[in-house]
DSSP file (Angstrom, degrees, kcal/mol; ACC not computed):
  #  RESIDUE AA STRUCTURE BP1 BP2  ACC     N-H-->O    O-->H-N    N-H-->O    O-->H-N    TCO  KAPPA ALPHA  PHI   PSI    X-CA   Y-CA   Z-CA
    1    1 A M              0   0    0      0, 0.0   107,-1.6     0, 0.0     2,-0.3   0.000 360.0 360.0 360.0 -18.8  -30.2   61.5   38.4
    2    2 A E  B     -a  108   0A   0     86,-0.4     2,-0.3   105,-0.2   107,-0.1  -0.991 360.0-113.3-169.4 156.0  -29.5   63.9   35.6
    3    3 A H    >   -     0   0    0    105,-0.8     3,-1.6    -2,-0.3     5,-0.3  -0.774  63.6 -86.5 -90.2 154.0  -27.7   66.4   33.4
    4    4 A G  T 3  S+     0   0    0     -2,-0.3    -1,-0.0     1,-0.2   112,-0.0  -0.449 113.5  10.8 -58.2 125.9  -29.1   70.0   33.5
    5    5 A G  T 3  S+     0   0    0     -2,-0.2    -1,-0.2     1,-0.0    -3,-0.0   0.646  87.3 122.2  82.5  15.9  -31.9   70.3   31.0
    6    6 A C  S <  S-     0   0    0     -3,-1.6    -2,-0.1   102,-0.1   130,-0.1   0.587  89.7 -95.1 -86.1  -9.7  -32.3   66.6   30.2
    7    7 A G  S  > S+     0   0    0     -4,-0.2     4,-2.8   101,-0.1     5,-0.2   0.585  76.7 140.6 109.8  14.7  -35.9   66.5   31.1
    8    8 A K  H  > S+     0   0    0     -5,-0.3     4,-2.1     2,-0.2     5,-0.2   0.879  76.8  43.6 -59.9 -40.6  -35.7   65.2   34.8
    9    9 A D  H  > S+     0   0    0      2,-0.2     4,-2.6     1,-0.2    -1,-0.2   0.893 113.5  52.0 -71.6 -37.8  -38.5   67.4   36.1
   10   10 A T  H  > S+     0   0    0      2,-0.2     4,-2.3     1,-0.2    -2,-0.2   0.887 111.3  48.2 -67.0 -39.0  -40.6   66.7   33.1
   11   11 A F  H  X S+     0   0    0     -4,-2.8     4,-2.7     2,-0.2    -2,-0.2   0.889 111.0  49.7 -62.6 -41.5  -40.1   62.8   33.7
   12   12 A V  H  X S+     0   0    0     -4,-2.1     4,-2.6    -5,-0.2    -2,-0.2   0.921 110.4  50.9 -66.4 -40.1  -40.9   63.2   37.3
   13   13 A E  H  X S+     0   0    0     -4,-2.6     4,-0.6     1,-0.2    -2,-0.2   0.952 113.2  46.5 -58.0 -47.8  -44.1   65.2   36.3
   14   14 A F  H >< S+     0   0    0     -4,-2.3     3,-1.3     1,-0.2     4,-0.3   0.922 108.0  53.8 -63.2 -42.8  -45.0   62.4   33.9
   15   15 A V  H >X S+     0   0    0     -4,-2.7     3,-2.5     1,-0.3     4,-1.8   0.897 101.3  63.4 -53.0 -43.4  -44.3   59.7   36.5
   16   16 A S  H 3< S+     0   0    0     -4,-2.6    -1,-0.3     1,-0.3    -2,-0.2   0.668  90.9  64.8 -68.1  -6.8  -46.8   61.6   38.8
   17   17 A E  T << S+     0   0    0     -3,-1.3    -1,-0.3    -4,-0.6    -2,-0.2   0.721 113.4  33.4 -71.0 -22.0  -49.6   60.9   36.4
   18   18 A Y  T <4 S+     0   0    0     -3,-2.5     2,-0.3    -4,-0.3    -2,-0.2   0.558 128.1  17.5-111.0 -21.4  -49.1   57.3   37.2
   19   19 A A  S  < S-     0   0    0     -4,-1.8     2,-0.8    64,-0.0    -1,-0.2  -0.953  78.9 -98.4-152.4 162.2  -48.0   57.3   40.8
   20   20 A D        -     0   0    0     -2,-0.3    62,-3.0    60,-0.1    63,-1.6  -0.796  55.6-179.1 -85.2 102.9  -48.0   59.4   43.9
   21   21 A V  E     -c   83   0B   0     -2,-0.8     2,-0.4    61,-0.2    63,-0.2  -0.767  30.8-151.6-117.0 159.0  -44.5   60.9   44.1
   22   22 A T  E     -c   84   0B   0     61,-2.2    63,-3.0    -2,-0.3     2,-0.5  -0.955  16.1-158.5-116.9 141.3  -42.3   63.1   46.1
   23   23 A N  E     +c   85   0B   0     -2,-0.4     2,-0.4    61,-0.2    63,-0.2  -0.974  16.2 169.9-126.2 121.0  -39.4   65.2   44.4
   24   24 A F  E     -c   86   0B   0     61,-3.2    63,-3.5    -2,-0.5     2,-0.5  -0.996  21.3-147.3-139.2 138.7  -36.5   66.4   46.4
   25   25 A S  E >   -c   87   0B   0     -2,-0.4     3,-1.7    61,-0.2     4,-0.3  -0.840  11.6-145.2-100.8 129.8  -33.1   68.0   45.2
   26   26 A S  T 3  S+     0   0    0     61,-2.5     4,-0.2    -2,-0.5     3,-0.1   0.592 101.7  55.7 -69.2  -9.4  -30.0   67.4   47.2
   27   27 A V  T 3> S+     0   0    0     60,-0.3     4,-2.2     1,-0.1    -1,-0.3   0.301  77.1  97.2-107.4  12.5  -28.9   70.9   46.3
   28   28 A A  H <> S+     0   0    0     -3,-1.7     4,-1.1     1,-0.2    -2,-0.1   0.923  86.9  44.8 -64.7 -42.7  -32.0   72.7   47.7
   29   29 A K  H  > S+     0   0    0     -4,-0.3     4,-1.8     1,-0.2    -1,-0.2   0.860 111.9  53.7 -69.5 -34.7  -30.5   73.6   51.0
   30   30 A V  H  > S+     0   0    0     -4,-0.2     4,-3.2     1,-0.2    -2,-0.2   0.904 106.1  53.2 -66.0 -39.5  -27.3   74.7   49.2
   31   31 A K  H  X S+     0   0    0     -4,-2.2     4,-1.8     2,-0.2    -1,-0.2   0.783 106.3  52.9 -61.1 -33.3  -29.4   77.0   47.0
   32   32 A E  H  X S+     0   0    0     -4,-1.1     4,-1.3     2,-0.2    -1,-0.2   0.882 112.9  44.6 -68.9 -39.6  -30.9   78.5   50.2
   33   33 A V  H  X S+     0   0    0     -4,-1.8     4,-0.9     1,-0.2     3,-0.5   0.948 110.2  53.7 -71.1 -49.4  -27.4   79.2   51.5
   34   34 A A  H  <>S+     0   0    0     -4,-3.2     5,-2.9     1,-0.2     3,-0.4   0.819 104.7  55.2 -56.1 -35.7  -26.2   80.5   48.2
   35   35 A S  H ><5S+     0   0    0     -4,-1.8     3,-1.7     3,-0.2    -1,-0.2   0.894 101.1  60.3 -60.5 -38.6  -29.2   83.1   48.0
   36   36 A V  H 3<5S+     0   0    0     -4,-1.3    -1,-0.2    -3,-0.5    -2,-0.2   0.820 107.8  43.9 -62.1 -29.7  -28.1   84.4   51.3
   37   37 A V  T 3<5S-     0   0    0     -4,-0.9    -1,-0.3    -3,-0.4    -2,-0.2   0.271 133.2 -82.0 -99.7  11.0  -24.7   85.3   49.8
   38   38 A G  T < 5S+     0   0    0     -3,-1.7     2,-0.2     1,-0.3    -3,-0.2   0.452  73.3 149.4 107.3   3.2  -26.0   86.8   46.7
   39   39 A W      < -     0   0    0     -5,-2.9    -1,-0.3    -6,-0.1    -2,-0.0  -0.530  31.8-156.6 -64.1 131.1  -26.7   84.0   44.3
   40   40 A D        -     0   0    0     -2,-0.2    -1,-0.1     1,-0.0    -5,-0.1   0.155  46.7 -94.5-102.6  19.5  -29.6   85.1   42.1
   41   41 A G  S    S+     0   0    0      1,-0.2    -2,-0.1   -10,-0.1    -6,-0.0   0.565  74.1 154.5  86.7   9.6  -31.0   81.8   40.9
   42   42 A G        -     0   0    0      1,-0.1    -1,-0.2     5,-0.0    -3,-0.0  -0.137  38.0-154.4 -69.6 163.9  -29.0   81.8   37.7
   43   43 A K        +     0   0    0      4,-0.1    -1,-0.1     5,-0.0    -2,-0.0   0.003  45.3 132.1-130.6  29.5  -27.9   78.7   35.8
   44   44 A T  S  > S-     0   0    0      1,-0.1     4,-2.3     4,-0.0     5,-0.1  -0.120  76.2 -99.2 -68.1 179.2  -24.9   79.9   34.0
   45   45 A D  H  > S+     0   0    0      2,-0.2     4,-2.4     1,-0.2     5,-0.2   0.895 128.9  50.6 -62.2 -40.8  -21.6   77.8   34.1
   46   46 A K  H  > S+     0   0    0      2,-0.2     4,-2.5     1,-0.2    -1,-0.2   0.939 112.3  46.7 -61.1 -49.0  -20.4   80.2   36.8
   47   47 A D  H  > S+     0   0    0      2,-0.2     4,-2.1     1,-0.2     5,-0.2   0.904 111.6  49.4 -56.2 -50.0  -23.6   79.7   38.8
   48   48 A R  H  X S+     0   0    0     -4,-2.3     4,-2.9     2,-0.2    -1,-0.2   0.866 111.0  49.5 -65.9 -38.3  -23.5   76.0   38.4
   49   49 A K  H  X S+     0   0    0     -4,-2.4     4,-3.1     2,-0.2     5,-0.3   0.931 110.9  52.8 -68.6 -44.2  -19.7   75.8   39.6
   50   50 A F  H  X S+     0   0    0     -4,-2.5     4,-2.7    -5,-0.2    -2,-0.2   0.921 110.9  43.4 -55.2 -44.8  -20.6   78.0   42.6
   51   51 A L  H  X S+     0   0    0     -4,-2.1     4,-2.4     2,-0.2     5,-0.2   0.936 114.9  50.1 -68.2 -50.1  -23.4   75.8   43.7
   52   52 A S  H  X S+     0   0    0     -4,-2.9     4,-2.6    -5,-0.2     3,-0.3   0.978 112.8  47.7 -51.0 -56.2  -21.3   72.6   43.1
   53   53 A D  H  X S+     0   0    0     -4,-3.1     4,-2.6     1,-0.2    -2,-0.2   0.880 112.1  49.2 -49.5 -46.5  -18.4   74.1   45.1
   54   54 A L  H  X S+     0   0    0     -4,-2.7     4,-2.2    -5,-0.3    -1,-0.2   0.803 107.0  54.1 -68.6 -28.0  -20.7   75.1   47.9
   55   55 A K  H  X S+     0   0    0     -4,-2.4     4,-2.5    -3,-0.3    10,-0.3   0.939 110.3  48.7 -64.3 -47.4  -22.3   71.7   48.1
   56   56 A R  H  X S+     0   0    0     -4,-2.6     4,-3.0    -5,-0.2     5,-0.2   0.943 112.7  47.6 -51.4 -50.3  -18.8   70.3   48.4
   57   57 A L  H  X S+     0   0    0     -4,-2.6     4,-2.1     1,-0.2    -1,-0.2   0.894 113.6  45.0 -63.5 -44.1  -17.9   72.7   51.2
   58   58 A T  H  X>S+     0   0    0     -4,-2.2     4,-2.6     2,-0.2     6,-1.1   0.832 111.9  53.3 -71.7 -29.6  -21.1   72.2   53.2
   59   59 A T  H  X5S+     0   0    0     -4,-2.5     4,-1.2     4,-0.3    -2,-0.2   0.940 113.8  43.7 -64.9 -46.1  -20.8   68.4   52.8
   60   60 A E  H  <5S+     0   0    0     -4,-3.0    -2,-0.2    -5,-0.2    -1,-0.2   0.882 117.3  46.8 -66.9 -35.5  -17.2   68.6   54.2
   61   61 A Y  H  <5S-     0   0    0     -4,-2.1    -2,-0.2    -5,-0.2    -3,-0.2   0.978 142.3 -23.0 -75.4 -55.7  -18.2   71.0   56.9
   62   62 A N  H  <5S-     0   0    0     -4,-2.6    -3,-0.2    -5,-0.1    -2,-0.2   0.206  80.9-106.4-147.6  22.5  -21.4   69.3   58.3
   63   63 A D     X< +     0   0    0     -4,-1.2     4,-2.1    -5,-0.8    -4,-0.3   0.835  55.9 164.6  56.3  39.8  -23.0   67.0   55.7
   64   64 A M  H  >  +     0   0    0     -6,-1.1     4,-1.6     1,-0.2     5,-0.1   0.872  66.2  48.0 -55.6 -47.4  -25.8   69.5   55.1
   65   65 A S  H  > S+     0   0    0    -10,-0.3     4,-2.1     1,-0.2    -1,-0.2   0.943 113.3  45.7 -64.1 -48.6  -27.0   68.0   51.8
   66   66 A F  H  > S+     0   0    0      1,-0.3     4,-2.6     2,-0.2    -1,-0.2   0.821 108.8  55.1 -68.8 -29.2  -27.2   64.4   53.0
   67   67 A I  H  X S+     0   0    0     -4,-2.1     4,-1.8     2,-0.2    -1,-0.3   0.871 110.0  48.1 -58.7 -39.9  -28.8   65.4   56.2
   68   68 A S  H  X S+     0   0    0     -4,-1.6     4,-2.1    -5,-0.2    -2,-0.2   0.880 112.0  50.7 -69.2 -39.8  -31.5   67.1   54.0
   69   69 A I  H  X S+     0   0    0     -4,-2.1     4,-2.2     2,-0.2    -2,-0.2   0.914 108.7  50.9 -66.0 -48.1  -31.7   63.9   51.9
   70   70 A T  H  X S+     0   0    0     -4,-2.6     4,-2.1     1,-0.2    -1,-0.2   0.825 109.0  49.9 -61.5 -35.7  -32.1   61.8   55.0
   71   71 A N  H  X S+     0   0    0     -4,-1.8     4,-2.4     2,-0.2    -1,-0.2   0.882 109.8  52.1 -71.2 -36.2  -35.0   63.9   56.4
   72   72 A S  H  X S+     0   0    0     -4,-2.1     4,-2.3     1,-0.2    -2,-0.2   0.881 110.4  48.1 -68.9 -33.5  -36.7   63.7   53.0
   73   73 A V  H  X S+     0   0    0     -4,-2.2     4,-2.9     2,-0.2    -1,-0.2   0.907 111.0  50.0 -57.5 -46.5  -36.4   60.0   53.0
   74   74 A N  H  X S+     0   0    0     -4,-2.1     4,-1.5     2,-0.2    -2,-0.2   0.911 111.1  49.2 -61.5 -43.0  -37.7   59.8   56.5
   75   75 A E  H  X S+     0   0    0     -4,-2.4     4,-0.7     2,-0.2     3,-0.4   0.943 112.1  50.5 -58.6 -48.5  -40.8   62.1   55.5
   76   76 A F  H >< S+     0   0    0     -4,-2.3     3,-2.1     1,-0.2     5,-0.4   0.955 107.3  51.5 -59.3 -46.8  -41.4   59.9   52.5
   77   77 A K  H 3< S+     0   0    0     -4,-2.9    -1,-0.2     1,-0.3    -2,-0.2   0.819 108.2  52.4 -64.0 -27.2  -41.4   56.6   54.5
   78   78 A A  H 3< S+     0   0    0     -4,-1.5    -1,-0.3    -3,-0.4    -2,-0.2   0.551 106.3  73.9 -81.0 -13.4  -43.9   58.1   56.9
   79   79 A S  S << S-     0   0    0     -3,-2.1    -3,-0.0    -4,-0.7    -4,-0.0  -0.366  84.4-122.2 -96.5 177.7  -46.2   59.0   53.9
   80   80 A E        +     0   0    0     -2,-0.1   -60,-0.1     0, 0.0    -3,-0.1   0.133  66.4 130.2-106.2  24.5  -48.3   57.1   51.7
   81   81 A K        -     0   0    0     -5,-0.4   -60,-0.2     1,-0.1     3,-0.1  -0.324  53.8-141.7 -71.8 159.2  -46.5   58.2   48.6
   82   82 A D  S    S+     0   0    0    -62,-3.0     2,-0.3     1,-0.2   -61,-0.2   0.848  75.0  18.9 -92.8 -41.8  -45.4   55.6   46.0
   83   83 A F  E     -c   21   0B   0    -63,-1.6   -61,-2.2     2,-0.0     2,-0.5  -0.974  54.5-155.5-137.5 147.6  -42.0   57.0   44.9
   84   84 A L  E     -c   22   0B   0     -2,-0.3     2,-0.6   -63,-0.2   -61,-0.2  -0.979  11.3-157.4-119.4 119.8  -39.4   59.4   46.0
   85   85 A F  E     -c   23   0B   0    -63,-3.0   -61,-3.2    -2,-0.5     2,-0.6  -0.858   6.3-168.5-100.1 120.9  -37.1   61.0   43.5
   86   86 A L  E     -c   24   0B   0     -2,-0.6     2,-1.0   -63,-0.2   -61,-0.2  -0.917  12.6-147.9-107.5 113.4  -33.9   62.2   44.9
   87   87 A H  E     +c   25   0B   0    -63,-3.5   -61,-2.5    -2,-0.6     2,-0.4  -0.695  33.9 154.5 -93.2 113.8  -32.0   64.4   42.5
   88   88 A I        -     0   0    0     -2,-1.0   -86,-0.4   -63,-0.2    -2,-0.1  -0.981  25.2-176.8-131.9 141.3  -28.3   63.9   43.1
   89   89 A R        +     0   0    0     -2,-0.4    -1,-0.1   -88,-0.2    -2,-0.0   0.733  56.8  90.1-111.2 -33.0  -25.5   64.4   40.8
   90   90 A E    >>  -     0   0    0      1,-0.1     4,-2.6     2,-0.0     3,-0.8  -0.501  66.2-144.3 -69.0 120.6  -22.3   63.3   42.6
   91   91 A P  H 3> S+     0   0    0      0, 0.0     4,-2.1     0, 0.0     5,-0.2   0.851  99.5  51.5 -59.4 -32.7  -21.5   59.6   42.2
   92   92 A E  H 3> S+     0   0    0      2,-0.2     4,-1.8     1,-0.2    -2,-0.0   0.804 112.2  46.8 -74.0 -27.0  -20.2   59.2   45.7
   93   93 A E  H <> S+     0   0    0     -3,-0.8     4,-2.4     2,-0.2    -1,-0.2   0.818 111.6  52.0 -83.0 -33.4  -23.4   60.8   47.1
   94   94 A I  H  X S+     0   0    0     -4,-2.6     4,-2.3     2,-0.2    -2,-0.2   0.900 109.6  50.2 -62.7 -40.5  -25.5   58.5   44.8
   95   95 A S  H  X S+     0   0    0     -4,-2.1     4,-3.0    -5,-0.2    -2,-0.2   0.940 108.6  50.6 -62.5 -51.6  -23.7   55.6   46.1
   96   96 A R  H  X S+     0   0    0     -4,-1.8     4,-2.9     1,-0.2     5,-0.2   0.920 111.3  48.6 -51.7 -47.6  -24.2   56.5   49.7
   97   97 A A  H  X S+     0   0    0     -4,-2.4     4,-2.3     1,-0.2     6,-1.1   0.881 109.3  52.4 -69.2 -33.7  -27.9   57.0   49.1
   98   98 A A  H  X S+     0   0    0     -4,-2.3     4,-1.0     4,-0.2     5,-0.2   0.946 116.6  41.6 -64.3 -41.9  -28.2   53.7   47.3
   99   99 A K  H  < S+     0   0    0     -4,-3.0    -2,-0.2     3,-0.2    -1,-0.2   0.932 118.6  40.5 -58.0 -53.5  -26.5   52.1   50.3
  100  100 A Q  H  < S+     0   0    0     -4,-2.9    -3,-0.2     1,-0.2    -2,-0.2   0.797 131.4  23.9 -73.7 -32.1  -28.1   53.8   53.1
  101  101 A F  H  < S-     0   0    0     -4,-2.3    -1,-0.2    -5,-0.2    -2,-0.2   0.326  99.8-115.8-117.2   7.4  -31.7   53.8   51.7
  102  102 A S     <  +     0   0    0     -4,-1.0    -4,-0.2    -5,-0.2    -3,-0.2   0.856  57.4 172.7  54.6  34.0  -31.7   50.9   49.2
  103  103 A A        -     0   0    0     -6,-1.1     2,-0.4    -5,-0.2    -1,-0.2  -0.379  30.6-133.8 -72.3 149.0  -32.3   53.5   46.6
  104  104 A K        -     0   0    0     -3,-0.1     2,-0.4    -2,-0.1    26,-0.1  -0.880  21.4-130.1-102.3 140.1  -32.2   52.7   42.9
  105  105 A A        -     0   0    0     -2,-0.4    27,-2.0    24,-0.2    26,-1.2  -0.772  23.0-171.6-100.1 137.6  -30.3   55.1   40.7
  106  106 A L  E     - b   0 132A   0     -2,-0.4     2,-0.4    25,-0.2    27,-0.2  -0.983   6.0-161.7-125.7 128.5  -31.9   56.5   37.6
  107  107 A L  E     - b   0 133A   0     25,-3.0    27,-2.8    -2,-0.4     2,-0.5  -0.965   6.3-155.2-115.9 135.6  -30.0   58.6   34.9
  108  108 A I  E     -ab   2 134A   0   -107,-1.6  -105,-0.8    -2,-0.4     2,-0.4  -0.950  19.0-170.3-103.6 115.1  -32.1   60.7   32.5
  109  109 A K  E     - b   0 135A   0     25,-3.1    27,-4.6    -2,-0.5     3,-0.1  -0.895  17.9-172.7-118.9 148.1  -30.0   61.3   29.3
  110  110 A R    >   -     0   0    0     -2,-0.4     3,-2.8    25,-0.2    27,-0.1  -0.860   8.8-162.8-134.2  93.4  -30.8   63.6   26.4
  111  111 A P  T 3  S+     0   0    0      0, 0.0    -1,-0.1     0, 0.0     4,-0.1   0.745  85.1  66.8 -50.1 -27.7  -28.3   63.0   23.6
  112  112 A S  T 3  S+     0   0    0     24,-0.4     2,-0.3  -106,-0.1    25,-0.0   0.577  89.1  80.6 -74.6  -5.3  -29.1   66.2   21.9
  113  113 A L  S <  S-     0   0    0     -3,-2.8     2,-0.4  -107,-0.0    -3,-0.1  -0.808  81.4-121.8-100.2 143.9  -27.5   68.2   24.9
  114  114 A Q        -     0   0    0     -2,-0.3    -2,-0.1     1,-0.1    -1,-0.0  -0.660  37.1-104.9 -73.8 130.9  -23.9   68.8   25.3
  115  115 A A        -     0   0    0     -2,-0.4     2,-0.6    -4,-0.1    -1,-0.1  -0.238  28.5-125.3 -58.4 141.3  -22.6   67.5   28.5
  116  116 A I        +     0   0    0      6,-0.2     3,-0.1     1,-0.1    -1,-0.1  -0.832  38.9 161.6 -92.8 127.1  -21.8   70.2   31.2
  117  117 A T        +     0   0    0     -2,-0.6    -1,-0.1     1,-0.1    -2,-0.1   0.211  44.0  98.5-127.9  11.8  -18.2   69.8   32.4
  118  118 A T  S    S+     0   0    0      1,-0.0     2,-0.3     2,-0.0    -1,-0.1   0.355  87.1  36.8 -95.3   9.2  -17.4   73.1   34.0
  119  119 A N  S  > S-     0   0    0      1,-0.1     4,-2.7    -3,-0.1     5,-0.3  -0.990  83.0-113.3-152.8 151.8  -18.1   71.9   37.6
  120  120 A Y  H  > S+     0   0    0     -2,-0.3     4,-1.5     1,-0.2    -1,-0.1   0.886 110.4  54.5 -45.4 -51.8  -17.5   68.7   39.6
  121  121 A S  H  4 S+     0   0    0      1,-0.2    -1,-0.2     2,-0.2     4,-0.1   0.890 115.3  33.9 -60.7 -44.3  -21.1   67.9   40.0
  122  122 A D  H >4 S+     0   0    0     -3,-0.2     3,-1.1     1,-0.2     4,-0.3   0.860 113.6  59.9 -76.8 -36.8  -22.2   67.9   36.4
  123  123 A A  H 3< S+     0   0    0     -4,-2.7     3,-0.3     1,-0.2    -2,-0.2   0.793 108.8  44.0 -61.6 -25.8  -18.9   66.5   35.0
  124  124 A N  T >< S+     0   0    0     -4,-1.5     3,-1.9    -5,-0.3    -1,-0.2   0.320  76.4 108.0-104.5   8.4  -19.2   63.4   37.0
  125  125 A I  T <  S+     0   0    0     -3,-1.1    -1,-0.2     1,-0.3     3,-0.2   0.860  80.7  48.4 -56.1 -39.9  -22.7   62.4   36.5
  126  126 A E  T 3  S+     0   0    0     -3,-0.3     2,-0.6    -4,-0.3    -1,-0.3   0.410  85.5  95.3 -86.8   8.3  -22.1   59.5   34.1
  127  127 A N  S <  S+     0   0    0     -3,-1.9     2,-0.3     2,-0.1    -1,-0.2  -0.267  72.5  79.2 -84.4  41.5  -19.4   58.1   36.6
  128  128 A Y  S    S-     0   0    0     -2,-0.6     2,-1.0    -3,-0.2   -36,-0.0  -0.975  82.7-122.4-147.6 154.0  -21.9   55.8   38.3
  129  129 A N        -     0   0    0     -2,-0.3   -24,-0.2   -38,-0.1    -2,-0.1  -0.825  41.5-152.2-104.2  91.2  -23.3   52.4   37.2
  130  130 A Y        -     0   0    0     -2,-1.0   -24,-0.2     1,-0.1     3,-0.1  -0.209  18.4-140.8 -61.0 145.9  -27.1   53.3   37.2
  131  131 A D  S    S+     0   0    0    -26,-1.2     2,-0.4     1,-0.2   -25,-0.2   0.787  91.0  18.7 -78.9 -28.5  -29.9   50.8   37.9
  132  132 A F  E     -b  106   0A   0    -27,-2.0   -25,-3.0     2,-0.0     2,-0.5  -0.997  64.3-166.6-142.8 137.1  -32.0   52.4   35.2
  133  133 A V  E     -b  107   0A   0     -2,-0.4     2,-0.5   -27,-0.2   -25,-0.2  -0.988   4.7-167.5-126.9 132.6  -31.3   54.8   32.2
  134  134 A V  E     -b  108   0A   0    -27,-2.8   -25,-3.1    -2,-0.5     2,-0.6  -0.986  11.0-149.8-122.4 124.3  -34.0   56.6   30.4
  135  135 A V  E     -b  109   0A   0     -2,-0.5     2,-1.2   -27,-0.2   -25,-0.2  -0.838   0.8-154.8-100.1 123.5  -33.0   58.3   27.1
  136  136 A N        +     0   0    0    -27,-4.6   -24,-0.4    -2,-0.6     4,-0.1  -0.731  47.8 128.1 -93.7  90.3  -35.0   61.3   26.3
  137  137 A D        +     0   0    0     -2,-1.2    -1,-0.2   -27,-0.1     2,-0.1   0.189  57.2  44.5-134.0  20.7  -34.7   61.3   22.5
  138  138 A G  S    S-     0   0    0      1,-0.2     2,-0.1    -3,-0.1    -2,-0.0  -0.321  93.5 -38.1-129.8-146.0  -38.1   61.6   21.1
  139  139 A T     >  -     0   0    0     -2,-0.1     4,-2.5     1,-0.1    -1,-0.2  -0.401  55.1-105.8 -82.1 168.0  -41.3   63.5   21.6
  140  140 A L  H  > S+     0   0    0      1,-0.2     4,-2.3     2,-0.2     5,-0.2   0.906 126.2  53.2 -55.3 -40.8  -42.9   64.6   24.7
  141  141 A E  H  > S+     0   0    0      2,-0.2     4,-2.1     1,-0.2    -1,-0.2   0.914 107.9  50.0 -59.5 -43.3  -45.4   61.7   24.1
  142  142 A D  H  > S+     0   0    0      1,-0.2     4,-1.9     2,-0.2    -2,-0.2   0.940 112.3  48.7 -59.8 -51.9  -42.5   59.1   23.7
  143  143 A F  H  X S+     0   0    0     -4,-2.5     4,-2.1     1,-0.2    -1,-0.2   0.848 108.5  52.1 -67.4 -32.8  -41.0   60.4   26.9
  144  144 A K  H  X S+     0   0    0     -4,-2.3     4,-2.2    -5,-0.2    -1,-0.2   0.912 108.2  52.1 -70.4 -33.6  -44.4   60.1   28.8
  145  145 A I  H  X S+     0   0    0     -4,-2.1     4,-3.2     2,-0.2    -2,-0.2   0.884 107.2  52.9 -64.9 -36.7  -44.6   56.5   27.6
  146  146 A K  H  X S+     0   0    0     -4,-1.9     4,-1.8     2,-0.2    -1,-0.2   0.873 109.5  49.0 -62.0 -38.7  -41.1   55.9   29.0
  147  147 A A  H  X S+     0   0    0     -4,-2.1     4,-1.6     2,-0.2    -2,-0.2   0.906 110.6  50.5 -65.2 -43.2  -42.3   57.4   32.4
  148  148 A Q  H  X S+     0   0    0     -4,-2.2     4,-2.2     1,-0.2     3,-0.5   0.952 111.9  47.1 -66.3 -51.4  -45.4   55.1   32.3
  149  149 A D  H  X S+     0   0    0     -4,-3.2     4,-2.5     1,-0.2    -1,-0.2   0.829 108.0  56.1 -62.3 -30.8  -43.2   52.1   31.6
  150  150 A F  H  X S+     0   0    0     -4,-1.8     4,-1.7     2,-0.2    -1,-0.2   0.864 106.5  49.2 -61.7 -36.2  -40.8   53.0   34.3
  151  151 A V  H  X S+     0   0    0     -4,-1.6     4,-2.7    -3,-0.5     5,-0.2   0.923 113.8  48.3 -67.6 -47.7  -43.7   53.1   36.9
  152  152 A K  H  X S+     0   0    0     -4,-2.2     4,-1.8     1,-0.2    -2,-0.2   0.949 110.8  50.0 -58.8 -49.9  -44.7   49.7   35.6
  153  153 A K  H  < S+     0   0    0     -4,-2.5    -1,-0.2     1,-0.2    -2,-0.2   0.854 113.8  43.7 -57.7 -40.1  -41.2   48.3   35.8
  154  154 A L  H >< S+     0   0    0     -4,-1.7     3,-0.7     1,-0.2    -1,-0.2   0.843 112.9  52.1 -80.2 -30.5  -40.7   49.5   39.3
  155  155 A R  H 3< S+     0   0    0     -4,-2.7    -2,-0.2     1,-0.2    -1,-0.2   0.798 114.9  41.3 -70.8 -24.6  -44.1   48.3   40.6
  156  156 A Y  T 3<        0   0    0     -4,-1.8    -1,-0.2    -5,-0.2    -2,-0.2   0.095 360.0 360.0-116.3  17.9  -43.7   44.8   39.2
  157  157 A T    <         0   0    0     -3,-0.7    -1,-0.2    -5,-0.1    -2,-0.1   0.394 360.0 360.0-127.8 360.0  -40.0   44.0   40.1
């Protein structure tokens, strides 16, 4: 769904003004594991690479992140919520979610940010054919209008 710092959380916040949403990160469980071994919540390149590598390892070992995603999707389906945002960076995992859950892929882009290429997850974000691309290149009000338009588009397509 995003590059770090592109405005994804702000976009979800704006969408939540027009629809009832659930927001879930595929790296949430990975962060829990990482904190047990000493990760302090940092967002440096070293931290981002550690989380990316740990996510890969736990995916290979027991598919931890995708199981968490599946649980989140099942909870969403049992709810009255309008939209579920799954934050996933790896193209193969985006593809898997799109197939398994009929999910639509959204990329939030912010041209003023330099792409992060120091880890697998961030470096490969744009290697997917997204259903929607939202460019965060204006004011907050402009971005809010894009969120409102996104909700309208999803509701009427």
